[in-house]
Structure formats: structure tokens, C-alpha cells
N, C-alpha and C positions, 0 to 999 in steps of 0.2 A: 468567409471574412477575409478581411484584407491584410491583417497582421496579427500574428499569435507570438507570443514572448514566453519561452520555457526556461525556467530556472532549475538546471540541473538535467543535462541530456545525456543520461544514461539508460539503463533498462527501461524504466519507466517514462521518463520524459521523452527519450529517444524513439520509442515504439510509438507513443502518442503522435510524434512529429512525422513518422513515417506512414503512420496510418491516416492522418490528415491529409498528406500528400497524396497518398494513393487514391484517398476518395476525392480528390480535387477540391476539398474544402476550405483551402486557404491559398492566398497569394504568397506571403513572406512569413518565415519562421525564424526568429531571432532566438539564439540559445544563449543563456546567461549562467556563468559559473565561477567556481574558485579556482579550478585548475586551468591554466592557460593550455597545457598539452590536451586536457581532455576535450576542451572547446575546440581546438584546432583539429583534432582528430574527427569531431562531429561534423565541422566543416567540410573536410576532407572526404568523408563518408557521403555528403550531401544530405546528412539528416536536417541540418539547417542550412539557412541561407546566408545569415549573417550571425556575427559573435559579440558579445559585450562583456565587460569586466563587471563584476558585481561591486567591487569596491571603489571604482571610479564614479563619481556622481555624475560627470558630464557623459560617459559612456551609458551608464544607466537611463539618463533622461532622454537620450537619443532613442535608445532601444524601446522605452515605453512610449515614446510619442505616437499617437495614432492608433495604439494597439486596442484590437477589440477584445482579446483575451489573454490574460496571464495564467499559466499554470506553475505552481510551484510543487517540483518533483525532486525536491533535495530531502535529505533526513529531517524528520520532524523536529529535532532539537534546533535546527537553523530557521525554522518558520518565522518566529518572531523578528530576529534580526532582518531578515529578506523584507519582511513587511515593513518594518522601520525603515529600511533604505529607500523602498519604492513608494512611501506614503506622500512624500513631496511632490512626486513626479506621476502621480496616479490622476490621470484625467477623468472628467465625467464622462461617463459611456463606456469605461473600460471596466470588463468584469474580472475579478480575480478568484481563481480556485486553486485547490491544492488535490495532491493524491496521497496525502499522510494517512498512515494505519492507525491512528487515534485522532479523535475528533474533540472531546472535551478541553483538551489543552491547547489545541489548535485554535478553537473559538475563543477561549481567553486570550491568547496571545493577540489574535486578530483585533479584538476589542481594544486591548491595551496600545497596539501600534498604529491602528488605523483610526481610532477615535470616531468622528462623525462620518467617516467613509467607510465604516465597517459594513454598511448595506451593500457595498460592491462586491464584498467578499462571501463567495457561496461555496461551503466546505464539501469536498468530495472524497471518495476512496474508491479507486479501481481494485477489484478482487481478482488480481491477476499477477503473475511473476514467475521468474525462474531462478536457478542457482547460478547466474551469472550476472556480471556487473559492468559498467562502463558503455560507451558509445557503440562498441562493438557487438554488444549483447542486443541491441535494438532491433525489434522486427516488426513488420508491419501487420501481422495478424494477431499479435498478442492478445488483444481485446475482443476478438471475435468471439460471440457468445458468452462473453463474461459479464458478471455484475458489476455495476458501478453504483456505490451507494452515495445518495447525496443527502445531506443533513443540513437543510437549510435553515437559515436564521429568520426570526419574526421579522427582521428589517428588510431581508431581501425582497426586491419585487418579483412577481411571477414572470415577467419577462427576462430578467437576469438569470433565474433559475432555469428558465427553458432554454437560454442561451446555452449554459453548462450541459444540460441534457443533450441538446442536439450535437453538441461537437463528440459527445461520447456515443451517441447514436452513429454518427458518421465513421466512429471507429467499430461499429457494428456490436457494442456492448448494449446491455440490457439493464435500464435504470430502475433502481430500488431506491426506497426513502425511508429513512430512519431519523431519530432525534440522535444529537451528538451522545447522550448519555446512554441510549439504547443500543447505540453502535459500539461503544466502547465495552460494555457489559458482555454483548454477543462474541465480539472478536477477541476478548480476553479467553473464552471458553474454547473458541474453536480455531484460533489460530496463534495468539501470543503464548498461550501455554503450551501447544504443541512444539513451537520453536524452542521455548525454553527447555522442554524436556530432552528434545534431540541434541542440543547444544550440551546439555549436562550428561548425557548418556555418552556422546563421543569423548567428551573432556575426560569423563571418568577412566574410560577405557583407555585413552592415550595416556593417562598417568599411571598406568599399572606397570610394574617391573617387566612383565612380559607381554607388553602391548603389541610389538612386532608379530609374536605367535598369534596373539588374538585377531589382530586385523587380517593375518594370512588366511585364517579360516571363518572370517565374517562372509556370510552370502547374501542373498537377495533380500531375506527378511531384516537383516541389519540396514542393509543399504537402502531400502523402501522406508523403513522407520526413521532413518537419519538423514534422508534427503535433503531436509529444510536446513539442516546445520551447515549446508554449503553457503547459505545466504550470508549477506553483508554483516559482519559483526557491528559495525558502526551503527547501522541503520537499526538492528534489533536491539542493540543497547538503548538506543534512544526510545523505540517503541516500548520496550519494557519499562523503563523508568517514567515515561509519559502516561503509560495507564497503569501505574503502580497499584492503586488500590484496587481496581477490579481485578488485576493478574494476582494479586496476594489472596484475593477471596477464592479464585479457582484453585490456586497453588494449594492452599489449605485444604480444600475439599479433595483434591486429588490425593494430597498426603494421608487423608483418613480413609480413603479408599485403599491405598496402599497398604496402610496400617492393617485394614480388615483383612486384606489378601494374605498378608504377612501371617495374622493369626490362623487364618485357615490351613495356609501351608504347613506352619509348624505343628498345627493340630492333626496333620493328615486329613482334613476334612475335604476329601475328593468331591464329594455331592454339593459342597459350598462353591467350591472353586468351579466346578461345571456350571452351576446355575449362573454366576458372573459371566463365565466365557460365553455359555448359550445366550445369555441376554445382551451381551455385546454383538454376538454374531448376528444375531435377529435384527438388532437396530441397525448394524452396518448394512446388511441386506436390504433393508427397507430404505435406508438413506440412498444407496446406489440406485436402486430401482425407481426411486423417484426422480434422480438424476436423469437417468437414461430415457425415461418416459416424459419428461418436460417438454412441453412444445409451444414455449412462449417464443412469439416472433420478436426480432431484435428491436422493432420500433415501440414494443409494448412496455409500459412502465408497471412496476410492480411495488405494491405497499406491503410492508412486512409488520 
């Protein structure tokens, strides 16, 4: 590609840029963001070749001119505003995609913002991350062997969908495909709920009068369970609200499970507790084994 434009050059957008540069898949990368300091840092680190200011139409028009691909790697709550800003400058032949962790809301925002240009928007979600933020967190191998879910629209052309798939394959990611609705239900259960629980546990402990003593003795189990509570609060606030309905469904189911466990514990039902623990252990072992034995080549697409 000749030019790629990335809105948000932090961990996700910056790692995408580094991976494309490493692969020799693009000549020029332009970074666009809200923070002048963050953009300057991305330029200083060599993640991008040029920067633009999202709030300045002239700067934005110049950044988008001749772009082959635009990636939105900003928090999902900013998606519609960014799409509204780029719509007047979006040229035929430019494909827009995103890295948002929710999809139904993003698709709705794209339809409102882009109108008859919505066919140029191919939604996506790389399943990768770390508990660090900003340009300094960007690494060139973040997506190696990781899944990227494309939730294509009926209006998308096969060529535009394949362009998005190709750039992620250049990052050595594995392409999966879901509908936006399927995506949001799946990730409410296995990503969004775990983040909510991790944040809730750490917040609960931190508010206790003897929090310092508790953290002093918290060891690897607590650290592993709460690792994801080190992620961006702004990003996860937006994700939680964007996927509110599906997340509430999963949270209600989890609360019912906790209520059942509480009843077993209160009744001294050791056999009942062990059945739950054993089932969970077995399911987790099967899941880990499946991950370890999976041998899908990076270029192979997966349909779920």
C-alpha cells in the first residue's frame, strides 16, 4: 500500500503501524490523534511518518488524500465523531476499518456518519492487547498468531473485505469472520465480563480499610485474576456501555452462578462446590489443550 492512516497511535494502532512497517507492506503511515504530545511521540519513535490533527479539517483532508486504508484505533465512543469528520474527505477507493471491541454500535455509528459511503467501512476487531497504553507500548509482534475478527457488512465488496484481511495477514494475524451481533454476544461472555469482574474485585479490595494489608499478601492468584484491571479505564468504560445489553445478560447469568455457589457454601455443600470446581477445571483444561494443539497457518481464514 502507498498510504495508511491510523486514528489513535497507542498500543493497538501503533503496533499495527510497526507490524506493517516490519512487513514492508506500506510506504507511508500517517498518525492522527487528539493529543499533540502523543502524536509527536509516535513520530519521534518512528511509528508513523507524518502526523495530522483530527480537529483541523485541512490537516485531516491532507492526511486522507490518496489513502489506501484508514484504521480507527481510538476508543469506541469516539468512532462516530471520527467517521463524521472523515466523511467529507473520504475518497473512492479508500477502505476504512476499525479495531473496536464492540461491533453492533460501531456499525450503527458508521451508517449514520457515512451514509451512502458506508460500503467503504469494513468493521474489524483484533483480539490482542497488553496492560500498557500509548505509543511507547507499541510492538511489532503484537498480532502474530492472534485472531482478527472481521464483521463484514452486506454492502462491502469482496475486494474491500480482502484488503482488510490482507493487511492483518501482513501482521501475521489469523482472520475469523462473525456477524456484528454474534461478535458482541461472544465477547460479552469471554472478554467484557472478565474485565468488569477484575475491575470490580480490585476496586472492592482497594476500598477496604485494611487495603494495604490485603495488597501486601496478595500473590500470584490475585495478580493473575486481576491482570486485566491494569487496562485503560476509558477504553473499558466505552466498551462496557457500548455492549450494555449483551454484557448485562452475561452479568446476570454470572450473578446467578455466584448466588448458587453462595448457597452451597452456606449449606456446607462440599460435594456441590467440588462439582462446580471440577467442571470448571475440566473445561479450562480442554480449552488450553485446544489452544496449544491448534495448528492453523497465519494465512488461513476461519469461520466461526
